[in-house]
C-alpha positions as CSV (number, residue, x, y, z in Angstrom):
1,M,-1.0,28.0,2.9
2,I,1.1,24.8,2.6
3,R,2.7,24.6,-0.9
4,A,3.2,21.1,-2.3
5,G,5.2,20.0,-5.2
6,V,4.5,16.6,-6.8
7,I,7.3,14.7,-8.5
8,G,5.8,12.3,-11.0
9,R,3.8,13.2,-14.1
10,G,2.3,9.7,-14.5
11,I,-1.0,8.2,-13.2
12,A,0.2,8.2,-9.6
13,G,1.1,11.9,-9.5
14,G,-1.6,13.2,-11.8
15,L,-4.5,11.0,-10.7
16,F,-3.9,9.9,-7.1
17,H,-2.1,12.9,-5.6
18,A,-2.7,16.2,-7.4
19,P,-6.5,16.2,-7.3
20,F,-6.6,15.7,-3.5
21,I,-3.9,18.3,-2.8
22,R,-6.0,20.8,-4.9
23,A,-9.1,19.9,-2.9
24,V,-7.7,20.4,0.6
25,E,-8.3,23.8,2.1
26,G,-5.0,25.3,3.2
27,M,-2.9,23.4,0.6
28,E,-1.8,24.6,-2.8
29,L,-0.5,22.5,-5.6
30,A,2.6,24.5,-6.5
31,A,4.2,22.2,-9.0
32,V,3.8,18.8,-10.8
33,A,7.2,17.9,-12.3
34,G,8.8,14.9,-14.0
35,R,11.9,13.2,-12.6
36,D,14.1,15.4,-14.7
37,E,12.7,18.4,-13.0
38,A,12.9,17.0,-9.5
39,A,15.9,19.0,-8.4
40,A,14.2,22.2,-9.2
41,V,11.2,21.3,-7.1
42,I,13.3,20.2,-4.2
43,A,15.4,23.3,-4.3
44,D,12.4,25.7,-4.5
45,R,12.4,27.4,-1.1
46,S,8.7,28.2,-1.4
47,I,7.7,24.6,-1.4
48,D,6.9,23.0,2.0
49,L,5.9,19.5,1.0
50,V,7.4,17.2,-1.6
51,V,5.3,14.3,-2.8
52,I,7.2,11.5,-4.5
53,A,5.1,9.6,-7.1
54,T,7.8,8.1,-9.3
55,P,9.0,4.6,-10.1
56,N,9.8,2.5,-7.0
57,T,13.6,2.6,-7.5
58,T,13.6,6.4,-7.2
59,H,11.7,6.7,-3.9
60,F,14.7,6.5,-1.6
61,P,17.1,8.9,-3.4
62,L,14.4,11.5,-4.1
63,A,13.0,11.3,-0.5
64,E,16.6,11.6,0.8
65,A,17.3,14.7,-1.3
66,A,14.0,16.3,-0.3
67,L,14.6,15.7,3.5
68,E,18.1,17.0,3.2
69,A,16.7,20.2,1.7
70,G,14.4,20.6,4.7
71,K,11.1,19.5,3.1
72,H,8.3,17.5,4.5
73,V,7.9,14.4,2.4
74,V,5.1,12.0,1.3
75,I,6.2,8.9,-0.5
76,D,3.9,6.8,-2.6
77,K,3.9,3.1,-1.8
78,P,6.1,1.2,-1.4
79,F,7.9,3.3,1.2
80,A,11.3,2.1,0.0
81,L,12.9,-1.1,-1.5
82,S,14.3,-2.4,1.8
83,V,14.0,-2.0,5.5
84,A,17.5,-0.5,5.6
85,E,16.4,2.3,3.2
86,G,13.2,2.8,5.3
87,D,15.3,3.1,8.5
88,A,17.6,5.6,6.8
89,L,14.7,7.8,5.8
90,I,13.1,7.7,9.2
91,A,16.3,8.6,10.9
92,L,17.0,11.5,8.4
93,A,13.5,12.9,8.9
94,A,14.0,12.9,12.7
95,A,17.4,14.5,12.4
96,K,16.1,17.3,10.1
97,G,12.9,17.8,12.1
98,R,10.7,17.2,9.1
99,L,7.6,15.1,8.7
100,L,7.6,11.9,6.7
101,S,4.6,9.9,5.7
102,V,3.7,7.1,3.2
103,F,0.6,7.3,0.9
104,H,-1.2,4.2,2.0
105,N,-4.4,5.7,0.7
106,R,-6.2,2.3,0.7
107,R,-6.7,2.7,4.4
108,W,-9.5,5.0,3.3
109,D,-11.1,2.7,0.7
110,G,-14.8,2.3,1.3
111,D,-14.5,-1.5,1.2
112,F,-11.7,-1.5,3.8
113,L,-13.5,0.9,6.1
114,S,-16.5,-1.4,5.9
115,V,-14.7,-4.5,6.9
116,Q,-12.8,-2.6,9.6
117,E,-16.2,-1.5,11.0
118,V,-17.7,-5.0,11.0
119,I,-14.7,-6.6,12.7
120,G,-14.6,-3.8,15.3
121,S,-18.3,-4.3,16.1
122,G,-17.7,-7.7,17.5
123,R,-20.5,-9.2,15.5
124,L,-18.2,-11.9,14.1
125,G,-16.7,-12.9,17.4
126,E,-13.1,-13.8,17.5
127,V,-11.6,-13.6,14.0
128,L,-9.8,-16.8,12.9
129,L,-9.5,-16.3,9.2
130,F,-9.2,-13.1,7.2
131,E,-9.0,-13.0,3.4
132,A,-8.2,-10.1,1.1
133,Y,-7.9,-10.5,-2.7
134,W,-7.2,-8.1,-5.5
135,D,-7.7,-9.9,-8.8
136,R,-7.5,-8.6,-12.3
137,F,-7.8,-10.1,-15.8
138,R,-4.8,-8.8,-17.7
139,P,-3.5,-11.6,-19.9
140,A,-1.5,-9.2,-22.1
141,I,1.8,-7.8,-20.8
142,K,1.5,-4.0,-20.3
143,Q,4.3,-1.7,-21.2
144,G,6.2,0.0,-18.4
145,W,8.7,-0.5,-15.6
146,R,6.4,-2.6,-13.4
147,E,6.5,-5.4,-16.0
148,Q,10.3,-5.3,-16.5
149,P,12.8,-7.2,-14.3
150,G,14.4,-5.1,-11.6
151,P,14.0,-4.0,-8.0
152,G,10.5,-3.1,-7.0
153,A,8.9,-4.5,-10.1
154,G,6.2,-7.2,-10.3
155,L,2.7,-7.6,-8.7
156,L,4.0,-8.3,-5.2
157,W,5.6,-4.9,-4.9
158,D,2.6,-3.2,-6.7
159,L,-0.4,-4.5,-4.9
160,G,1.3,-6.2,-1.9
161,P,2.0,-3.0,0.0
162,H,-1.7,-2.1,0.0
163,L,-3.0,-5.5,1.2
164,I,-0.2,-5.9,3.7
165,D,-0.8,-2.4,5.2
166,Q,-4.5,-3.1,5.6
167,A,-3.8,-6.3,7.4
168,L,-1.3,-4.5,9.7
169,V,-4.0,-1.9,10.5
170,L,-6.4,-4.6,11.5
171,F,-4.1,-7.1,13.3
172,G,-0.7,-5.7,13.8
173,V,2.6,-7.4,13.0
174,P,2.3,-11.1,12.4
175,D,4.3,-13.9,14.1
176,A,5.4,-15.3,10.7
177,V,4.9,-15.1,7.0
178,T,4.7,-17.7,4.3
179,A,4.6,-16.8,0.6
180,D,3.8,-18.3,-2.8
181,V,5.0,-15.9,-5.6
182,A,4.7,-17.0,-9.2
183,V,5.0,-16.0,-12.9
184,Q,1.9,-17.4,-14.6
185,R,1.5,-15.5,-17.9
186,E,3.6,-17.0,-20.7
187,A,5.4,-13.8,-21.7
188,A,5.7,-12.3,-18.2
189,L,9.1,-11.4,-17.0
190,V,8.1,-10.6,-13.4
191,D,5.8,-12.1,-10.8
192,D,2.1,-11.7,-11.6
193,Y,0.6,-13.8,-8.8
194,F,1.1,-14.1,-5.1
195,L,-0.5,-15.5,-2.0
196,L,0.8,-14.4,1.4
197,T,-0.2,-16.1,4.6
198,L,0.3,-14.0,7.8
199,H,0.4,-16.1,10.9
200,Y,-1.2,-14.6,14.1
201,G,-1.3,-17.4,16.7
202,R,-4.1,-19.6,15.5
203,M,-5.5,-16.9,13.2
204,R,-4.5,-16.6,9.6
205,A,-4.7,-13.7,7.2
206,L,-4.5,-14.6,3.5
207,L,-3.5,-11.8,1.1
208,G,-3.6,-12.6,-2.6
209,A,-3.6,-11.1,-6.1
210,S,-3.8,-12.5,-9.6
211,T,-3.6,-11.0,-13.1
212,V,-5.5,-13.9,-14.9
213,T,-8.7,-14.0,-12.9
214,A,-11.7,-13.0,-15.1
215,D,-14.1,-13.8,-12.3
216,P,-12.5,-12.1,-9.3
217,R,-12.6,-13.7,-5.9
218,R,-14.4,-11.7,-3.1
219,R,-12.5,-8.6,-2.1
220,F,-12.8,-9.4,1.6
221,G,-13.8,-12.5,3.7
222,V,-13.8,-12.7,7.4
223,S,-14.5,-15.9,9.4
224,G,-15.1,-15.6,13.2
225,T,-16.5,-17.7,16.0
226,L,-19.9,-16.1,15.7
227,G,-20.3,-15.7,12.0
228,G,-18.7,-14.6,8.7
229,Y,-18.6,-11.5,6.5
230,S,-18.1,-11.3,2.8
231,R,-18.1,-8.5,0.2
232,R,-17.1,-8.2,-3.4
233,G,-16.2,-5.2,-5.6
234,L,-13.4,-2.6,-5.3
235,D,-13.6,0.9,-3.8
236,T,-15.0,3.4,-6.3
237,Q,-12.6,6.3,-6.0
238,E,-10.0,5.2,-8.6
239,A,-12.7,4.5,-11.2
240,A,-14.2,7.9,-10.5
241,L,-10.9,9.6,-11.0
242,R,-10.2,7.8,-14.2
243,A,-13.7,8.9,-15.4
244,G,-12.6,12.5,-14.9
245,L,-14.4,13.2,-11.5
246,G,-12.6,14.9,-8.7
247,P,-12.9,14.4,-4.9
248,E,-15.1,17.5,-4.7
249,S,-17.7,15.9,-7.0
250,E,-21.0,15.0,-5.6
251,G,-21.1,11.3,-4.6
252,F,-17.4,10.8,-5.0
253,G,-16.3,7.7,-3.1
254,A,-19.9,6.5,-2.6
255,E,-20.1,2.8,-1.8
256,E,-21.8,0.7,-4.6
257,F,-21.6,-2.7,-3.0
258,L,-23.2,-4.4,0.0
259,G,-21.5,-6.8,2.3
260,T,-23.1,-9.8,3.9
261,I,-22.9,-11.2,7.4
262,T,-23.8,-14.8,7.8
263,T,-24.6,-15.8,11.3
264,G,-23.9,-19.2,12.9
265,S,-27.5,-20.2,12.3
266,G,-27.3,-19.4,8.6
267,E,-29.1,-16.1,8.6
268,R,-27.8,-13.7,6.0
269,I,-27.8,-10.0,6.8
270,S,-27.0,-7.3,4.2
271,V,-24.6,-4.7,5.5
272,P,-24.3,-1.3,3.8
273,G,-20.8,-0.2,3.0
274,R,-19.0,2.9,4.0
275,S,-18.0,5.6,1.5
276,G,-14.3,5.9,0.7
277,R,-12.4,9.1,1.3
278,W,-8.7,9.3,0.2
279,L,-9.0,13.1,0.9
280,T,-8.6,12.3,4.6
281,F,-4.9,11.5,4.0
282,Y,-4.0,15.0,2.8
283,E,-6.2,16.7,5.3
284,R,-4.3,14.9,8.1
285,M,-1.0,15.7,6.4
286,R,-1.9,19.4,6.4
287,D,-2.9,19.3,10.0
288,A,0.4,17.5,10.9
289,I,2.4,20.2,9.2
290,R,0.5,22.8,11.2
291,G,1.3,20.9,14.4
292,L,-2.3,19.8,15.0
293,G,-1.8,16.0,14.9
294,P,0.3,13.0,13.7
295,V,1.0,12.3,10.1
296,P,-1.7,10.2,8.4
297,V,0.5,7.1,8.1
298,D,3.4,6.6,10.5
299,P,6.5,5.6,8.5
300,A,7.1,2.9,11.2
301,D,3.9,1.2,9.9
302,A,5.3,1.3,6.3
303,R,8.6,-0.1,7.6
304,A,6.6,-3.1,9.1
305,G,5.2,-3.6,5.6
306,L,8.7,-3.7,4.2
307,L,9.6,-6.4,6.7
308,I,6.9,-8.6,5.3
309,L,7.7,-7.8,1.7
310,E,11.4,-8.7,2.3
311,A,10.3,-12.0,4.0
312,A,8.2,-12.8,0.9
313,K,10.8,-11.8,-1.6
314,L,11.5,-15.3,-3.0
315,P,12.4,-16.3,-6.6
316,P,9.0,-16.6,-8.3
317,H,7.8,-20.0,-9.6
318,R,7.1,-20.6,-13.2
């Protein structure tokens, strides 16, 4: 039995991590602790895996302490606040012989699995334009550290890691990055809009998010030499968790939206979506600790995401 301790009592720890650890056979949720109790969790010799689901500025020091104590570590996104911090954690994990992974759970969103399958099928031909948008309508400023000036705050560091990681899974590391980062709401103190363009030869990947979009753009759009693909709507797992359902519930993660392929001749074909399954992350983490496979997300992938975030870290426009 692999005993896991989650550091972080907020939504990340309680909603996105704890239910999945409980649901994985062979794993036990031994503790859910706040930051003030982190030392006790890290020092507990019975805990094998420490999960860090705390504010972004604490990811590096808590992960460093857990690795030094000989724990395997999962860090919520973003991996760290700089490439230098990410490199230090990767080196420390290797020196200690411990496993390190980053919770890029959105690799197992139903919408992303669907677009990945369509691109992989070759039905669109050579992909020349990829679009991924994550829009919200939140004109009021929410309370919390994400809306306050400081390292790791703002929309780019909140949703950017997810969109960037999905692009890296599909296309690898880009040749170049251009970024438009802005503060659009009157009372906002941090960026609340971004559009990143990842350059891959003649192909472009556009990754964007807005907090003042009442009519969200499509979630994914793909344009290729043989046709295009489009789909709207977000993966259903977060909404199900917020409604009180767990990953063991019937129909959890079921896809509610259809995608559409449009051929070069104009024919429109409905494409059923795939169901999302964040549970896969902790199943693979369990297997990795048992020596049965790699960690679910290689920290080198998360480091590549940090490179893009650092490249996009410009003073936001007002």
